[in-house]
C-alpha positions as CSV (number, residue, x, y, z in Angstrom):
1,M,-32.6,20.8,1.3
2,Q,-29.6,18.5,0.6
3,A,-29.3,16.5,-2.6
4,A,-29.5,12.8,-2.2
5,P,-26.2,10.9,-2.8
6,A,-25.8,9.0,-6.0
7,P,-26.5,5.3,-5.6
8,A,-23.5,3.0,-5.4
9,A,-22.8,0.6,-8.2
10,C,-23.1,-2.3,-5.8
11,G,-26.6,-1.6,-4.8
12,C,-25.8,-0.5,-1.2
13,E,-28.1,2.5,-1.5
14,T,-31.1,0.2,-2.1
15,P,-31.0,-2.4,0.7
16,S,-33.0,-5.5,0.2
17,E,-34.1,-8.3,2.6
18,Q,-30.8,-10.2,1.8
19,T,-28.5,-7.2,2.1
20,S,-28.9,-4.6,4.8
21,R,-27.1,-1.2,4.6
22,E,-25.0,-2.2,7.7
23,A,-23.9,-5.5,6.1
24,C,-22.9,-3.9,2.7
25,L,-19.1,-3.9,2.3
26,C,-18.8,-1.8,-0.9
27,N,-17.7,1.4,0.9
28,M,-15.3,-0.3,3.3
29,S,-11.5,-0.4,3.0
30,L,-10.0,-3.7,1.9
31,A,-7.3,-3.6,4.6
32,M,-5.4,-1.4,6.9
33,S,-1.9,-2.0,8.3
34,Y,0.2,-0.6,11.0
35,V,4.0,-1.0,10.6
36,L,6.5,0.1,13.2
37,M,9.6,1.8,12.0
38,Q,12.5,-0.7,12.1
39,G,15.4,0.6,14.2
40,W,18.9,0.0,12.9
41,A,20.6,-2.2,15.3
42,Q,22.9,-5.3,15.1
43,T,22.8,-7.0,11.7
44,Y,23.7,-10.5,10.4
45,E,26.7,-11.0,8.2
46,P,25.6,-11.1,4.5
47,A,25.9,-14.9,4.1
48,V,23.9,-15.5,7.3
49,A,21.3,-12.8,6.4
50,L,20.7,-14.5,3.0
51,S,20.1,-17.9,4.6
52,R,17.8,-16.5,7.3
53,G,15.8,-14.1,5.0
54,T,16.5,-11.0,7.1
55,I,19.5,-8.9,8.1
56,F,17.9,-8.1,11.5
57,P,18.3,-10.8,14.3
58,E,15.2,-9.4,16.1
59,L,13.1,-10.3,13.0
60,D,14.5,-13.8,12.7
61,L,11.5,-15.7,14.2
62,P,10.4,-19.3,13.8
63,F,7.9,-20.1,11.1
64,L,4.9,-21.9,12.5
65,A,3.0,-23.9,10.0
66,A,-0.1,-25.7,11.3
67,G,1.3,-25.4,14.8
68,R,4.7,-27.0,14.0
69,I,8.0,-25.2,13.9
70,C,9.6,-25.4,10.4
């Protein structure tokens, strides 16, 4: 016979009408990211890189704020 797991502090082990076990988020990760390795290629000159915010031309993308290019 297996021992029952200790109840979670958030109450996930005791689901109610308002909170079902499937809807409880206490045991889920906050976020996960996937970041590709940046290859070393052509770079901007230091003055240009400082004004653009990156040394890599391939990362120099337009900033879209509310659908407008800034």
